[in-house]
MARVO-958247 format. One record per residue (C-alpha): residue in three letters; residue number from 1; x, y, z. Coordinates in steps of 0.02 Angstrom, whole numbers. Example, Ala and Ser with C-alpha at 12.3 -4.5 7.8 and 13.67 -1.06 7.14 Angstrom:
2
[ALA; 1; [615; -225; 390]]
[SER; 2; [684; -53; 357]]
//
This chain:
69
[MET; 1; [1187; 1822; -2744]]
[LYS; 2; [1120; 1960; -2648]]
[SER; 3; [971; 1857; -2579]]
[HIS; 4; [1096; 1723; -2533]]
[PHE; 5; [1191; 1842; -2429]]
[TYR; 6; [1037; 1893; -2333]]
[THR; 7; [996; 1720; -2300]]
[ILE; 8; [1169; 1687; -2233]]
[ALA; 9; [1165; 1858; -2131]]
[ASN; 10; [999; 1818; -2054]]
[ASN; 11; [1061; 1653; -1989]]
[HIS; 12; [1228; 1712; -1929]]
[SER; 13; [1281; 1717; -1752]]
[ARG; 14; [1217; 1874; -1660]]
[LYS; 15; [1387; 1897; -1583]]
[ASP; 16; [1459; 1946; -1752]]
[ARG; 17; [1395; 2090; -1861]]
[ILE; 18; [1373; 2076; -2052]]
[ARG; 19; [1334; 2230; -2158]]
[LEU; 20; [1312; 2233; -2341]]
[VAL; 21; [1375; 2395; -2420]]
[GLN; 22; [1342; 2408; -2613]]
[GLY; 23; [1506; 2518; -2640]]
[GLY; 24; [1549; 2695; -2686]]
[LYS; 25; [1557; 2838; -2564]]
[GLU; 26; [1460; 2745; -2426]]
[PHE; 27; [1582; 2602; -2431]]
[PHE; 28; [1741; 2707; -2417]]
[GLN; 29; [1661; 2815; -2278]]
[LEU; 30; [1625; 2663; -2181]]
[LEU; 31; [1793; 2584; -2214]]
[LEU; 32; [1885; 2740; -2148]]
[GLN; 33; [1767; 2741; -1989]]
[LEU; 34; [1804; 2552; -1955]]
[ILE; 35; [1992; 2578; -1975]]
[GLU; 36; [1996; 2733; -1859]]
[ASN; 37; [1897; 2635; -1726]]
[ALA; 38; [1992; 2472; -1738]]
[THR; 39; [2071; 2422; -1571]]
[ALA; 40; [2151; 2259; -1609]]
[THR; 41; [2160; 2201; -1792]]
[ILE; 42; [2115; 2264; -1966]]
[GLN; 43; [2083; 2142; -2106]]
[LEU; 44; [2062; 2222; -2268]]
[GLN; 45; [2018; 2127; -2431]]
[THR; 46; [1994; 2220; -2598]]
[TYR; 47; [1990; 2177; -2780]]
[ILE; 48; [2063; 2348; -2841]]
[PHE; 49; [2166; 2472; -2745]]
[GLU; 50; [2201; 2626; -2848]]
[ASN; 51; [2337; 2758; -2812]]
[ASP; 52; [2200; 2898; -2819]]
[GLU; 53; [2122; 3010; -2684]]
[THR; 54; [2018; 2871; -2607]]
[GLY; 55; [2162; 2744; -2613]]
[ARG; 56; [2274; 2868; -2526]]
[LEU; 57; [2143; 2909; -2393]]
[VAL; 58; [2129; 2726; -2353]]
[ALA; 59; [2317; 2700; -2354]]
[GLU; 60; [2340; 2844; -2237]]
[ALA; 61; [2205; 2780; -2121]]
[LEU; 62; [2289; 2608; -2114]]
[MET; 63; [2467; 2687; -2081]]
[SER; 64; [2388; 2791; -1940]]
[ALA; 65; [2303; 2638; -1862]]
[GLY; 66; [2477; 2551; -1871]]
[ARG; 67; [2555; 2692; -1779]]
[ARG; 68; [2426; 2682; -1643]]
[GLY; 69; [2478; 2501; -1621]]
//
């Protein structure tokens, strides 16, 4: 699967950006940064969203972005 992703990413339009993040702390730090810097839309897809410290951080970042408009 991983090699298939890189094949698709390497052939993808240069106007769009794709970054594979394995998960864990790196993923959530990047997610919070992307939410904070969003200017038009935020599309979030996740399999598991826990009501734990990380989930609450993501939820607060999304609510803050919504308040920014």
